[in-house]
All heavy atoms as a GROMACS GRO file, in nm:
protein
  599
    1MET      N    1   0.314  -1.869   0.285
    1MET     CA    2   0.180  -1.792   0.275
    1MET      C    3   0.195  -1.644   0.302
    1MET      O    4   0.285  -1.604   0.381
    1MET     CB    5   0.097  -1.858   0.374
    1MET     CG    6  -0.052  -1.816   0.351
    1MET     SD    7  -0.152  -1.928   0.423
    1MET     CE    8  -0.308  -1.842   0.387
    2THR      N    9   0.123  -1.561   0.240
    2THR     CA   10   0.136  -1.423   0.268
    2THR      C   11   0.031  -1.378   0.351
    2THR      O   12  -0.076  -1.431   0.354
    2THR     CB   13   0.112  -1.342   0.124
    2THR    OG1   14  -0.015  -1.387   0.071
    2THR    CG2   15   0.224  -1.375   0.031
    3ASN      N   16   0.060  -1.276   0.443
    3ASN     CA   17  -0.029  -1.221   0.538
    3ASN      C   18  -0.051  -1.076   0.521
    3ASN      O   19   0.056  -1.004   0.520
    3ASN     CB   20   0.017  -1.256   0.684
    3ASN     CG   21  -0.078  -1.208   0.780
    3ASN    OD1   22  -0.168  -1.140   0.762
    3ASN    ND2   23  -0.042  -1.247   0.910
    4ILE      N   24  -0.164  -1.021   0.483
    4ILE     CA   25  -0.184  -0.891   0.445
    4ILE      C   26  -0.144  -0.800   0.565
    4ILE      O   27  -0.095  -0.686   0.546
    4ILE     CB   28  -0.320  -0.874   0.414
    4ILE    CG1   29  -0.333  -0.734   0.322
    4ILE    CG2   30  -0.424  -0.866   0.523
    4ILE    CD1   31  -0.447  -0.708   0.244
    5ALA      N   32  -0.144  -0.854   0.679
    5ALA     CA   33  -0.092  -0.767   0.802
    5ALA      C   34   0.052  -0.731   0.799
    5ALA      O   35   0.093  -0.640   0.869
    5ALA     CB   36  -0.142  -0.837   0.931
    6ASP      N   37   0.126  -0.817   0.738
    6ASP     CA   38   0.259  -0.780   0.708
    6ASP      C   39   0.293  -0.668   0.612
    6ASP      O   40   0.419  -0.624   0.615
    6ASP     CB   41   0.349  -0.901   0.656
    6ASP     CG   42   0.337  -1.024   0.763
    6ASP    OD1   43   0.327  -0.990   0.879
    6ASP    OD2   44   0.342  -1.140   0.717
    7ILE      N   45   0.204  -0.614   0.542
    7ILE     CA   46   0.224  -0.502   0.456
    7ILE      C   47   0.208  -0.377   0.532
    7ILE      O   48   0.100  -0.351   0.590
    7ILE     CB   49   0.121  -0.509   0.332
    7ILE    CG1   50   0.148  -0.628   0.255
    7ILE    CG2   51   0.138  -0.379   0.248
    7ILE    CD1   52   0.053  -0.656   0.135
    8LYS      N   53   0.318  -0.298   0.523
    8LYS     CA   54   0.313  -0.172   0.596
    8LYS      C   55   0.330  -0.044   0.503
    8LYS      O   56   0.380  -0.063   0.391
    8LYS     CB   57   0.437  -0.159   0.687
    8LYS     CG   58   0.437  -0.281   0.795
    8LYS     CD   59   0.319  -0.284   0.885
    8LYS     CE   60   0.334  -0.407   0.971
    8LYS     NZ   61   0.213  -0.454   1.024
    9PRO      N   62   0.278   0.060   0.542
    9PRO     CA   63   0.293   0.195   0.460
    9PRO      C   64   0.436   0.212   0.427
    9PRO      O   65   0.540   0.182   0.502
    9PRO     CB   66   0.231   0.304   0.554
    9PRO     CG   67   0.145   0.231   0.634
    9PRO     CD   68   0.193   0.101   0.668
   10HIS      N   69   0.462   0.260   0.311
   10HIS     CA   70   0.598   0.296   0.255
   10HIS      C   71   0.683   0.183   0.221
   10HIS      O   72   0.801   0.204   0.183
   10HIS     CB   73   0.674   0.393   0.357
   10HIS     CG   74   0.598   0.500   0.409
   10HIS    ND1   75   0.559   0.613   0.336
   10HIS    CD2   76   0.551   0.530   0.530
   10HIS    CE1   77   0.487   0.686   0.408
   10HIS    NE2   78   0.480   0.642   0.526
   11MET      N   79   0.630   0.060   0.217
   11MET     CA   80   0.706  -0.064   0.159
   11MET      C   81   0.704  -0.046   0.015
   11MET      O   82   0.607  -0.004  -0.060
   11MET     CB   83   0.633  -0.185   0.208
   11MET     CG   84   0.651  -0.228   0.342
   11MET     SD   85   0.569  -0.381   0.381
   11MET     CE   86   0.696  -0.500   0.334
   12ALA      N   87   0.816  -0.090  -0.044
   12ALA     CA   88   0.824  -0.094  -0.183
   12ALA      C   89   0.745  -0.209  -0.249
   12ALA      O   90   0.727  -0.312  -0.182
   12ALA     CB   91   0.975  -0.115  -0.230
   13VAL      N   92   0.691  -0.190  -0.366
   13VAL     CA   93   0.619  -0.297  -0.434
   13VAL      C   94   0.707  -0.329  -0.548
   13VAL      O   95   0.743  -0.249  -0.643
   13VAL     CB   96   0.477  -0.248  -0.482
   13VAL    CG1   97   0.403  -0.359  -0.542
   13VAL    CG2   98   0.403  -0.197  -0.359
   14VAL      N   99   0.729  -0.460  -0.565
   14VAL     CA  100   0.836  -0.509  -0.661
   14VAL      C  101   0.763  -0.612  -0.761
   14VAL      O  102   0.684  -0.693  -0.713
   14VAL     CB  103   0.948  -0.580  -0.593
   14VAL    CG1  104   1.045  -0.639  -0.684
   14VAL    CG2  105   1.027  -0.480  -0.503
   15CYS      N  106   0.788  -0.580  -0.885
   15CYS     CA  107   0.710  -0.670  -0.990
   15CYS      C  108   0.786  -0.816  -0.999
   15CYS      O  109   0.894  -0.830  -0.941
   15CYS     CB  110   0.710  -0.602  -1.127
   15CYS     SG  111   0.869  -0.578  -1.206
   16SER      N  112   0.732  -0.891  -1.090
   16SER     CA  113   0.791  -1.030  -1.107
   16SER      C  114   0.929  -1.016  -1.167
   16SER      O  115   1.001  -1.130  -1.164
   16SER     CB  116   0.692  -1.106  -1.183
   16SER     OG  117   0.670  -1.055  -1.314
   17GLU      N  118   0.963  -0.911  -1.247
   17GLU     CA  119   1.085  -0.898  -1.289
   17GLU      C  120   1.200  -0.836  -1.197
   17GLU      O  121   1.308  -0.823  -1.236
   17GLU     CB  122   1.085  -0.811  -1.423
   17GLU     CG  123   0.985  -0.865  -1.525
   17GLU     CD  124   0.957  -0.770  -1.636
   17GLU    OE1  125   0.940  -0.656  -1.604
   17GLU    OE2  126   0.945  -0.816  -1.750
   18GLY      N  127   1.150  -0.820  -1.075
   18GLY     CA  128   1.253  -0.770  -0.977
   18GLY      C  129   1.255  -0.617  -0.953
   18GLY      O  130   1.322  -0.576  -0.866
   19GLY      N  131   1.192  -0.534  -1.037
   19GLY     CA  132   1.200  -0.398  -1.019
   19GLY      C  133   1.088  -0.335  -0.945
   19GLY      O  134   0.978  -0.379  -0.948
   20GLN      N  135   1.121  -0.232  -0.873
   20GLN     CA  136   1.024  -0.158  -0.791
   20GLN      C  137   0.936  -0.071  -0.892
   20GLN      O  138   0.993   0.002  -0.974
   20GLN     CB  139   1.091  -0.074  -0.685
   20GLN     CG  140   0.980   0.011  -0.618
   20GLN     CD  141   1.047   0.102  -0.500
   20GLN    OE1  142   1.148   0.068  -0.456
   20GLN    NE2  143   0.973   0.200  -0.463
   21PHE      N  144   0.802  -0.080  -0.875
   21PHE     CA  145   0.723   0.008  -0.954
   21PHE      C  146   0.620   0.092  -0.880
   21PHE      O  147   0.551   0.192  -0.932
   21PHE     CB  148   0.649  -0.077  -1.069
   21PHE     CG  149   0.532  -0.157  -1.017
   21PHE    CD1  150   0.400  -0.105  -1.020
   21PHE    CD2  151   0.542  -0.265  -0.950
   21PHE    CE1  152   0.296  -0.169  -0.968
   21PHE    CE2  153   0.434  -0.343  -0.897
   21PHE     CZ  154   0.309  -0.288  -0.908
   22ALA      N  155   0.616   0.074  -0.754
   22ALA     CA  156   0.529   0.147  -0.661
   22ALA      C  157   0.573   0.146  -0.526
   22ALA      O  158   0.664   0.059  -0.486
   22ALA     CB  159   0.375   0.095  -0.678
   23VAL      N  160   0.504   0.223  -0.439
   23VAL     CA  161   0.509   0.222  -0.284
   23VAL      C  162   0.374   0.205  -0.227
   23VAL      O  163   0.280   0.269  -0.272
   23VAL     CB  164   0.590   0.351  -0.242
   23VAL    CG1  165   0.592   0.358  -0.095
   23VAL    CG2  166   0.727   0.354  -0.314
   24VAL      N  167   0.375   0.134  -0.120
   24VAL     CA  168   0.246   0.111  -0.048
   24VAL      C  169   0.212   0.248   0.018
   24VAL      O  170   0.287   0.301   0.095
   24VAL     CB  171   0.252   0.002   0.053
   24VAL    CG1  172   0.119  -0.016   0.136
   24VAL    CG2  173   0.273  -0.144  -0.014
   25ASP      N  174   0.078   0.279   0.010
   25ASP     CA  175   0.028   0.394   0.093
   25ASP      C  176  -0.042   0.332   0.209
   25ASP      O  177  -0.004   0.356   0.326
   25ASP     CB  178  -0.075   0.476   0.017
   25ASP     CG  179  -0.121   0.602   0.090
   25ASP    OD1  180  -0.052   0.709   0.077
   25ASP    OD2  181  -0.229   0.596   0.160
   26HIS      N  182  -0.132   0.242   0.186
   26HIS     CA  183  -0.203   0.172   0.302
   26HIS      C  184  -0.290   0.050   0.251
   26HIS      O  185  -0.309   0.043   0.119
   26HIS     CB  186  -0.283   0.260   0.396
   26HIS     CG  187  -0.401   0.316   0.344
   26HIS    ND1  188  -0.406   0.437   0.270
   26HIS    CD2  189  -0.530   0.267   0.334
   26HIS    CE1  190  -0.528   0.466   0.228
   26HIS    NE2  191  -0.602   0.369   0.269
   27ILE      N  192  -0.337  -0.030   0.328
   27ILE     CA  193  -0.423  -0.145   0.295
   27ILE      C  194  -0.570  -0.090   0.310
   27ILE      O  195  -0.596  -0.012   0.400
   27ILE     CB  196  -0.408  -0.260   0.398
   27ILE    CG1  197  -0.266  -0.303   0.376
   27ILE    CG2  198  -0.505  -0.372   0.350
   27ILE    CD1  199  -0.221  -0.351   0.251
   28SER      N  200  -0.662  -0.128   0.217
   28SER     CA  201  -0.794  -0.086   0.229
   28SER      C  202  -0.868  -0.144   0.351
   28SER      O  203  -0.816  -0.254   0.405
   28SER     CB  204  -0.879  -0.128   0.105
   28SER     OG  205  -0.882  -0.270   0.089
   29ALA      N  206  -0.970  -0.094   0.394
   29ALA     CA  207  -1.037  -0.133   0.512
   29ALA      C  208  -1.087  -0.267   0.499
   29ALA      O  209  -1.095  -0.340   0.603
   29ALA     CB  210  -1.165  -0.034   0.543
   30ASP      N  211  -1.124  -0.323   0.382
   30ASP     CA  212  -1.178  -0.454   0.360
   30ASP      C  213  -1.066  -0.550   0.343
   30ASP      O  214  -1.097  -0.678   0.319
   30ASP     CB  215  -1.280  -0.462   0.246
   30ASP     CG  216  -1.216  -0.423   0.110
   30ASP    OD1  217  -1.089  -0.413   0.102
   30ASP    OD2  218  -1.293  -0.417   0.007
   31ASN      N  219  -0.929  -0.518   0.349
   31ASN     CA  220  -0.817  -0.604   0.332
   31ASN      C  221  -0.818  -0.667   0.193
   31ASN      O  222  -0.748  -0.780   0.174
   31ASN     CB  223  -0.815  -0.707   0.435
   31ASN     CG  224  -0.768  -0.646   0.569
   31ASN    OD1  225  -0.708  -0.544   0.579
   31ASN    ND2  226  -0.802  -0.720   0.681
   32ARG      N  227  -0.872  -0.608   0.083
   32ARG     CA  228  -0.877  -0.686  -0.032
   32ARG      C  229  -0.784  -0.597  -0.133
   32ARG      O  230  -0.743  -0.666  -0.235
   32ARG     CB  231  -1.018  -0.676  -0.104
   32ARG     CG  232  -1.111  -0.774  -0.028
   32ARG     CD  233  -1.243  -0.799  -0.076
   32ARG     NE  234  -1.271  -0.717  -0.189
   32ARG     CZ  235  -1.386  -0.698  -0.251
   32ARG    NH1  236  -1.493  -0.748  -0.199
   32ARG    NH2  237  -1.398  -0.618  -0.350
   33THR      N  238  -0.756  -0.473  -0.114
   33THR     CA  239  -0.678  -0.398  -0.207
   33THR      C  240  -0.571  -0.321  -0.132
   33THR      O  241  -0.577  -0.293  -0.010
   33THR     CB  242  -0.761  -0.305  -0.284
   33THR    OG1  243  -0.824  -0.214  -0.199
   33THR    CG2  244  -0.855  -0.369  -0.380
   34ILE      N  245  -0.463  -0.299  -0.210
   34ILE     CA  246  -0.344  -0.222  -0.155
   34ILE      C  247  -0.353  -0.081  -0.227
   34ILE      O  248  -0.350  -0.078  -0.347
   34ILE     CB  249  -0.214  -0.282  -0.186
   34ILE    CG1  250  -0.212  -0.423  -0.123
   34ILE    CG2  251  -0.092  -0.197  -0.134
   34ILE    CD1  252  -0.095  -0.502  -0.176
   35LYS      N  253  -0.370   0.020  -0.155
   35LYS     CA  254  -0.356   0.162  -0.218
   35LYS      C  255  -0.222   0.195  -0.212
   35LYS      O  256  -0.146   0.187  -0.123
   35LYS     CB  257  -0.435   0.256  -0.113
   35LYS     CG  258  -0.436   0.394  -0.170
   35LYS     CD  259  -0.517   0.492  -0.080
   35LYS     CE  260  -0.521   0.634  -0.131
   35LYS     NZ  261  -0.601   0.722  -0.040
   36LEU      N  262  -0.174   0.242  -0.335
   36LEU     CA  263  -0.034   0.281  -0.362
   36LEU      C  264  -0.023   0.428  -0.348
   36LEU      O  265  -0.110   0.513  -0.367
   36LEU     CB  266   0.001   0.239  -0.498
   36LEU     CG  267  -0.012   0.088  -0.537
   36LEU    CD1  268   0.018   0.054  -0.679
   36LEU    CD2  269   0.072   0.006  -0.453
   37ALA      N  270   0.098   0.467  -0.309
   37ALA     CA  271   0.125   0.603  -0.296
   37ALA      C  272   0.109   0.674  -0.432
   37ALA      O  273   0.113   0.616  -0.536
   37ALA     CB  274   0.271   0.622  -0.254
   38LYS      N  275   0.081   0.807  -0.427
   38LYS     CA  276   0.054   0.884  -0.557
   38LYS      C  277   0.164   0.872  -0.643
   38LYS      O  278   0.291   0.870  -0.606
   38LYS     CB  279   0.025   1.038  -0.516
   38LYS     CG  280  -0.094   1.061  -0.440
   38LYS     CD  281  -0.111   1.203  -0.413
   38LYS     CE  282  -0.238   1.233  -0.339
   38LYS     NZ  283  -0.252   1.370  -0.300
   39ASP      N  284   0.136   0.860  -0.772
   39ASP     CA  285   0.243   0.851  -0.881
   39ASP      C  286   0.283   1.000  -0.909
   39ASP      O  287   0.238   1.104  -0.841
   39ASP     CB  288   0.182   0.783  -1.011
   39ASP     CG  289   0.063   0.858  -1.079
   39ASP    OD1  290   0.036   0.972  -1.042
   39ASP    OD2  291  -0.004   0.788  -1.157
   40ARG      N  292   0.363   1.012  -1.010
   40ARG     CA  293   0.415   1.140  -1.054
   40ARG      C  294   0.309   1.248  -1.085
   40ARG      O  295   0.330   1.368  -1.081
   40ARG     CB  296   0.515   1.136  -1.167
   40ARG     CG  297   0.637   1.063  -1.121
   40ARG     CD  298   0.738   1.053  -1.240
   40ARG     NE  299   0.800   0.919  -1.228
   40ARG     CZ  300   0.890   0.881  -1.316
   40ARG    NH1  301   0.932   0.954  -1.413
   40ARG    NH2  302   0.944   0.768  -1.285
   41SER      N  303   0.195   1.198  -1.122
   41SER     CA  304   0.070   1.279  -1.177
   41SER      C  305  -0.013   1.317  -1.053
   41SER      O  306  -0.115   1.380  -1.064
   41SER     CB  307  -0.005   1.214  -1.268
   41SER     OG  308   0.065   1.188  -1.384
   42GLY      N  309   0.019   1.263  -0.921
   42GLY     CA  310  -0.058   1.291  -0.803
   42GLY      C  311  -0.178   1.202  -0.795
   42GLY      O  312  -0.275   1.244  -0.717
   43VAL      N  313  -0.176   1.086  -0.868
   43VAL     CA  314  -0.289   0.981  -0.858
   43VAL      C  315  -0.252   0.862  -0.776
   43VAL      O  316  -0.146   0.804  -0.791
   43VAL     CB  317  -0.321   0.948  -0.998
   43VAL    CG1  318  -0.446   0.848  -1.000
   43VAL    CG2  319  -0.370   1.080  -1.082
   44HIS      N  320  -0.348   0.825  -0.683
   44HIS     CA  321  -0.341   0.700  -0.621
   44HIS      C  322  -0.383   0.585  -0.706
   44HIS      O  323  -0.480   0.612  -0.794
   44HIS     CB  324  -0.418   0.698  -0.498
   44HIS     CG  325  -0.360   0.771  -0.372
   44HIS    ND1  326  -0.261   0.733  -0.304
   44HIS    CD2  327  -0.400   0.899  -0.334
   44HIS    CE1  328  -0.237   0.824  -0.217
   44HIS    NE2  329  -0.321   0.918  -0.227
   45HIS      N  330  -0.322   0.471  -0.697
   45HIS     CA  331  -0.366   0.352  -0.771
   45HIS      C  332  -0.391   0.240  -0.682
   45HIS      O  333  -0.333   0.245  -0.558
   45HIS     CB  334  -0.269   0.320  -0.882
   45HIS     CG  335  -0.249   0.413  -0.985
   45HIS    ND1  336  -0.340   0.428  -1.085
   45HIS    CD2  337  -0.158   0.504  -1.001
   45HIS    CE1  338  -0.302   0.526  -1.165
   45HIS    NE2  339  -0.187   0.577  -1.118
   46TYR      N  340  -0.465   0.136  -0.727
   46TYR     CA  341  -0.501   0.022  -0.627
   46TYR      C  342  -0.465  -0.108  -0.699
   46TYR      O  343  -0.492  -0.118  -0.824
   46TYR     CB  344  -0.651   0.019  -0.592
   46TYR     CG  345  -0.688   0.160  -0.516
   46TYR    CD1  346  -0.713   0.271  -0.592
   46TYR    CD2  347  -0.704   0.155  -0.376
   46TYR    CE1  348  -0.752   0.382  -0.518
   46TYR    CE2  349  -0.735   0.272  -0.307
   46TYR     CZ  350  -0.763   0.375  -0.385
   46TYR     OH  351  -0.805   0.493  -0.313
   47ILE      N  352  -0.412  -0.196  -0.631
   47ILE     CA  353  -0.394  -0.337  -0.680
   47ILE      C  354  -0.455  -0.432  -0.579
   47ILE      O  355  -0.462  -0.406  -0.462
   47ILE     CB  356  -0.242  -0.370  -0.699
   47ILE    CG1  357  -0.161  -0.356  -0.560
   47ILE    CG2  358  -0.181  -0.278  -0.803
   47ILE    CD1  359  -0.022  -0.402  -0.570
   48PRO      N  360  -0.503  -0.540  -0.637
   48PRO     CA  361  -0.566  -0.645  -0.536
   48PRO      C  362  -0.456  -0.720  -0.475
   48PRO      O  363  -0.358  -0.749  -0.508
   48PRO     CB  364  -0.642  -0.743  -0.640
   48PRO     CG  365  -0.563  -0.717  -0.776
   48PRO     CD  366  -0.513  -0.574  -0.786
   49PHE      N  367  -0.496  -0.751  -0.344
   49PHE     CA  368  -0.411  -0.843  -0.264
   49PHE      C  369  -0.375  -0.974  -0.332
   49PHE      O  370  -0.267  -1.031  -0.308
   49PHE     CB  371  -0.456  -0.861  -0.119
   49PHE     CG  372  -0.366  -0.937  -0.032
   49PHE    CD1  373  -0.252  -0.893   0.006
   49PHE    CD2  374  -0.407  -1.068   0.002
   49PHE    CE1  375  -0.174  -0.965   0.092
   49PHE    CE2  376  -0.330  -1.142   0.094
   49PHE     CZ  377  -0.199  -1.096   0.129
   50THR      N  378  -0.456  -1.014  -0.418
   50THR     CA  379  -0.448  -1.140  -0.484
   50THR      C  380  -0.318  -1.146  -0.570
   50THR      O  381  -0.279  -1.252  -0.602
   50THR     CB  382  -0.572  -1.183  -0.568
   50THR    OG1  383  -0.598  -1.085  -0.659
   50THR    CG2  384  -0.688  -1.213  -0.474
   51TRP      N  385  -0.265  -1.027  -0.609
   51TRP     CA  386  -0.141  -1.021  -0.694
   51TRP      C  387  -0.029  -1.056  -0.614
   51TRP      O  388   0.085  -1.083  -0.658
   51TRP     CB  389  -0.131  -0.893  -0.754
   51TRP     CG  390  -0.237  -0.849  -0.861
   51TRP    CD1  391  -0.336  -0.918  -0.895
   51TRP    CD2  392  -0.228  -0.738  -0.933
   51TRP    NE1  393  -0.401  -0.856  -0.999
   51TRP    CE2  394  -0.342  -0.738  -1.024
   51TRP    CE3  395  -0.141  -0.630  -0.940
   51TRP    CZ2  396  -0.360  -0.629  -1.112
   51TRP    CZ3  397  -0.169  -0.512  -1.028
   51TRP    CH2  398  -0.278  -0.519  -1.124
   52VAL      N  399  -0.032  -1.048  -0.476
   52VAL     CA  400   0.096  -1.057  -0.390
   52VAL      C  401   0.130  -1.206  -0.392
   52VAL      O  402   0.060  -1.299  -0.352
   52VAL     CB  403   0.054  -0.997  -0.251
   52VAL    CG1  404   0.169  -1.028  -0.159
   52VAL    CG2  405   0.026  -0.857  -0.254
   53THR      N  406   0.264  -1.236  -0.403
   53THR     CA  407   0.312  -1.362  -0.399
   53THR      C  408   0.403  -1.376  -0.275
   53THR      O  409   0.414  -1.490  -0.234
   53THR     CB  410   0.402  -1.394  -0.523
   53THR    OG1  411   0.507  -1.299  -0.536
   53THR    CG2  412   0.312  -1.387  -0.653
   54LYS      N  413   0.459  -1.280  -0.225
   54LYS     CA  414   0.544  -1.289  -0.112
   54LYS      C  415   0.566  -1.149  -0.044
   54LYS      O  416   0.551  -1.047  -0.118
   54LYS     CB  417   0.681  -1.335  -0.156
   54LYS     CG  418   0.793  -1.362  -0.046
   54LYS     CD  419   0.915  -1.427  -0.103
   54LYS     CE  420   1.009  -1.332  -0.171
   54LYS     NZ  421   1.147  -1.381  -0.194
   55ILE      N  422   0.581  -1.148   0.080
   55ILE     CA  423   0.618  -1.030   0.154
   55ILE      C  424   0.729  -1.048   0.242
   55ILE      O  425   0.738  -1.141   0.328
   55ILE     CB  426   0.490  -0.984   0.253
   55ILE    CG1  427   0.355  -0.974   0.162
   55ILE    CG2  428   0.522  -0.854   0.322
   55ILE    CD1  429   0.228  -0.973   0.252
   56ASP      N  430   0.838  -0.970   0.226
   56ASP     CA  431   0.952  -0.977   0.314
   56ASP      C  432   0.974  -0.823   0.345
   56ASP      O  433   0.891  -0.764   0.398
   56ASP     CB  434   1.073  -1.049   0.250
   56ASP     CG  435   1.095  -1.021   0.108
   56ASP    OD1  436   1.069  -0.898   0.065
   56ASP    OD2  437   1.138  -1.103   0.029
   57ASP      N  438   1.088  -0.776   0.301
   57ASP     CA  439   1.112  -0.627   0.332
   57ASP      C  440   1.039  -0.555   0.222
   57ASP      O  441   1.042  -0.422   0.238
   57ASP     CB  442   1.259  -0.593   0.352
   57ASP     CG  443   1.342  -0.640   0.229
   57ASP    OD1  444   1.297  -0.734   0.162
   57ASP    OD2  445   1.434  -0.561   0.184
   58VAL      N  446   0.990  -0.616   0.114
   58VAL     CA  447   0.918  -0.546   0.014
   58VAL      C  448   0.799  -0.631  -0.025
   58VAL      O  449   0.788  -0.757   0.024
   58VAL     CB  450   0.993  -0.528  -0.124
   58VAL    CG1  451   1.110  -0.435  -0.087
   58VAL    CG2  452   1.050  -0.660  -0.171
   59VAL      N  453   0.693  -0.584  -0.099
   59VAL     CA  454   0.581  -0.662  -0.133
   59VAL      C  455   0.621  -0.700  -0.272
   59VAL      O  456   0.647  -0.619  -0.366
   59VAL     CB  457   0.458  -0.560  -0.133
   59VAL    CG1  458   0.341  -0.647  -0.185
   59VAL    CG2  459   0.434  -0.513   0.000
   60HIS      N  460   0.608  -0.841  -0.294
   60HIS     CA  461   0.630  -0.890  -0.437
   60HIS      C  462   0.498  -0.925  -0.504
   60HIS      O  463   0.418  -0.979  -0.442
   60HIS     CB  464   0.708  -1.020  -0.424
   60HIS     CG  465   0.852  -1.007  -0.358
   60HIS    ND1  466   0.954  -0.985  -0.429
   60HIS    CD2  467   0.878  -1.003  -0.225
   60HIS    CE1  468   1.061  -0.965  -0.349
   60HIS    NE2  469   1.023  -0.982  -0.218
   61ILE      N  470   0.488  -0.900  -0.632
   61ILE     CA  471   0.367  -0.927  -0.696
   61ILE      C  472   0.389  -1.025  -0.820
   61ILE      O  473   0.504  -1.047  -0.855
   61ILE     CB  474   0.283  -0.801  -0.755
   61ILE    CG1  475   0.369  -0.729  -0.867
   61ILE    CG2  476   0.244  -0.722  -0.626
   61ILE    CD1  477   0.277  -0.625  -0.928
   62ASP      N  478   0.283  -1.089  -0.879
   62ASP     CA  479   0.302  -1.188  -0.962
   62ASP      C  480   0.297  -1.158  -1.119
   62ASP      O  481   0.292  -1.231  -1.207
   62ASP     CB  482   0.178  -1.289  -0.951
   62ASP     CG  483   0.041  -1.225  -0.986
   62ASP    OD1  484   0.039  -1.095  -1.017
   62ASP    OD2  485  -0.059  -1.280  -0.982
   63ARG      N  486   0.328  -1.020  -1.142
   63ARG     CA  487   0.328  -0.970  -1.299
   63ARG      C  488   0.425  -0.879  -1.306
   63ARG      O  489   0.475  -0.803  -1.206
   63ARG     CB  490   0.186  -0.936  -1.332
   63ARG     CG  491   0.139  -0.811  -1.254
   63ARG     CD  492  -0.024  -0.810  -1.261
   63ARG     NE  493  -0.076  -0.918  -1.197
   63ARG     CZ  494  -0.186  -0.974  -1.211
   63ARG    NH1  495  -0.267  -0.924  -1.315
   63ARG    NH2  496  -0.234  -1.079  -1.160
   64PRO      N  497   0.460  -0.858  -1.437
   64PRO     CA  498   0.560  -0.756  -1.464
   64PRO      C  499   0.504  -0.612  -1.436
   64PRO      O  500   0.384  -0.592  -1.429
   64PRO     CB  501   0.589  -0.768  -1.616
   64PRO     CG  502   0.547  -0.908  -1.651
   64PRO     CD  503   0.434  -0.937  -1.548
   65GLY      N  504   0.596  -0.522  -1.403
   65GLY     CA  505   0.541  -0.383  -1.373
   65GLY      C  506   0.462  -0.317  -1.474
   65GLY      O  507   0.359  -0.249  -1.456
   66ASP      N  508   0.505  -0.333  -1.603
   66ASP     CA  509   0.424  -0.265  -1.715
   66ASP      C  510   0.287  -0.329  -1.719
   66ASP      O  511   0.186  -0.258  -1.740
   66ASP     CB  512   0.495  -0.266  -1.843
   66ASP     CG  513   0.525  -0.417  -1.906
   66ASP    OD1  514   0.520  -0.495  -1.818
   66ASP    OD2  515   0.550  -0.425  -2.019
   67GLN      N  516   0.266  -0.454  -1.701
   67GLN     CA  517   0.138  -0.521  -1.701
   67GLN      C  518   0.057  -0.460  -1.567
   67GLN      O  519  -0.051  -0.435  -1.591
   67GLN     CB  520   0.154  -0.669  -1.695
   67GLN     CG  521   0.011  -0.740  -1.696
   67GLN     CD  522   0.032  -0.888  -1.676
   67GLN    OE1  523   0.134  -0.945  -1.700
   67GLN    NE2  524  -0.082  -0.950  -1.654
   68ALA      N  525   0.124  -0.459  -1.462
   68ALA     CA  526   0.051  -0.421  -1.346
   68ALA      C  527   0.005  -0.268  -1.359
   68ALA      O  528  -0.113  -0.240  -1.313
   68ALA     CB  529   0.139  -0.427  -1.221
   69MET      N  530   0.080  -0.189  -1.417
   69MET     CA  531   0.036  -0.050  -1.433
   69MET      C  532  -0.082  -0.038  -1.541
   69MET      O  533  -0.158   0.043  -1.521
   69MET     CB  534   0.160   0.035  -1.468
   69MET     CG  535   0.256   0.062  -1.358
   69MET     SD  536   0.389   0.168  -1.392
   69MET     CE  537   0.498   0.065  -1.475
   70ARG      N  538  -0.092  -0.134  -1.622
   70ARG     CA  539  -0.204  -0.130  -1.721
   70ARG      C  540  -0.328  -0.182  -1.657
   70ARG      O  541  -0.443  -0.140  -1.687
   70ARG     CB  542  -0.181  -0.225  -1.843
   70ARG     CG  543  -0.087  -0.163  -1.945
   70ARG     CD  544  -0.077  -0.244  -2.072
   70ARG     NE  545  -0.060  -0.380  -2.054
   70ARG     CZ  546   0.058  -0.446  -2.056
   70ARG    NH1  547   0.172  -0.374  -2.068
   70ARG    NH2  548   0.072  -0.578  -2.048
   71GLU      N  549  -0.307  -0.269  -1.548
   71GLU     CA  550  -0.427  -0.332  -1.486
   71GLU      C  551  -0.467  -0.276  -1.350
   71GLU      O  552  -0.572  -0.307  -1.304
   71GLU     CB  553  -0.398  -0.484  -1.468
   71GLU     CG  554  -0.376  -0.550  -1.594
   71GLU     CD  555  -0.339  -0.704  -1.584
   71GLU    OE1  556  -0.309  -0.747  -1.470
   71GLU    OE2  557  -0.326  -0.771  -1.686
   72TRP      N  558  -0.386  -0.193  -1.299
   72TRP     CA  559  -0.425  -0.134  -1.168
   72TRP      C  560  -0.544  -0.037  -1.197
   72TRP      O  561  -0.576  -0.003  -1.300
   72TRP     CB  562  -0.315  -0.060  -1.094
   72TRP     CG  563  -0.241   0.059  -1.166
   72TRP    CD1  564  -0.288   0.133  -1.262
   72TRP    CD2  565  -0.121   0.101  -1.125
   72TRP    NE1  566  -0.192   0.230  -1.304
   72TRP    CE2  567  -0.088   0.214  -1.224
   72TRP    CE3  568  -0.026   0.094  -1.033
   72TRP    CZ2  569   0.025   0.300  -1.208
   72TRP    CZ3  570   0.096   0.165  -1.025
   72TRP    CH2  571   0.108   0.265  -1.123
   73THR      N  572  -0.622  -0.005  -1.080
   73THR     CA  573  -0.718   0.089  -1.082
   73THR      C  574  -0.689   0.215  -1.020
   73THR      O  575  -0.604   0.225  -0.930
   73THR     CB  576  -0.856   0.025  -1.032
   73THR    OG1  577  -0.834   0.012  -0.895
   73THR    CG2  578  -0.889  -0.098  -1.112
   74SER      N  579  -0.760   0.323  -1.056
   74SER     CA  580  -0.755   0.455  -0.989
   74SER      C  581  -0.861   0.469  -0.885
   74SER      O  582  -0.878   0.590  -0.830
   74SER     CB  583  -0.741   0.567  -1.074
   74SER     OG  584  -0.839   0.566  -1.167
   75ALA      N  585  -0.946   0.372  -0.854
   75ALA     CA  586  -1.045   0.370  -0.762
   75ALA      C  587  -1.049   0.246  -0.680
   75ALA      O  588  -1.025   0.145  -0.736
   75ALA     CB  589  -1.184   0.398  -0.818
   76ALA      N  590  -1.072   0.244  -0.556
   76ALA     CA  591  -1.083   0.129  -0.476
   76ALA      C  592  -1.196   0.046  -0.532
   76ALA      O  593  -1.301   0.091  -0.560
   76ALA     CB  594  -1.108   0.163  -0.317
   77ALA      N  595  -1.182  -0.079  -0.523
   77ALA     CA  596  -1.276  -0.180  -0.588
   77ALA      C  597  -1.375  -0.216  -0.483
   77ALA      O  598  -1.373  -0.190  -0.358
   77ALA     CB  599  -1.207  -0.311  -0.613
   0.00000   0.00000   0.00000
């Protein structure tokens, strides 16, 4: 089982294919979304905690990175 409290700032976010595609900035106040560090364009993105499948030294999500980047949002939900 995953525990959102185990997610810390600066942790890598790894897609289902094993590649890192983002870094955690912080968890939203409502514990429903993960705010990611700014991308190369200087934009923060958000992914729902429901995508998380496992947390160890990185955050693992349930989809490939290219799909995650198509589906993430640039505003907190």
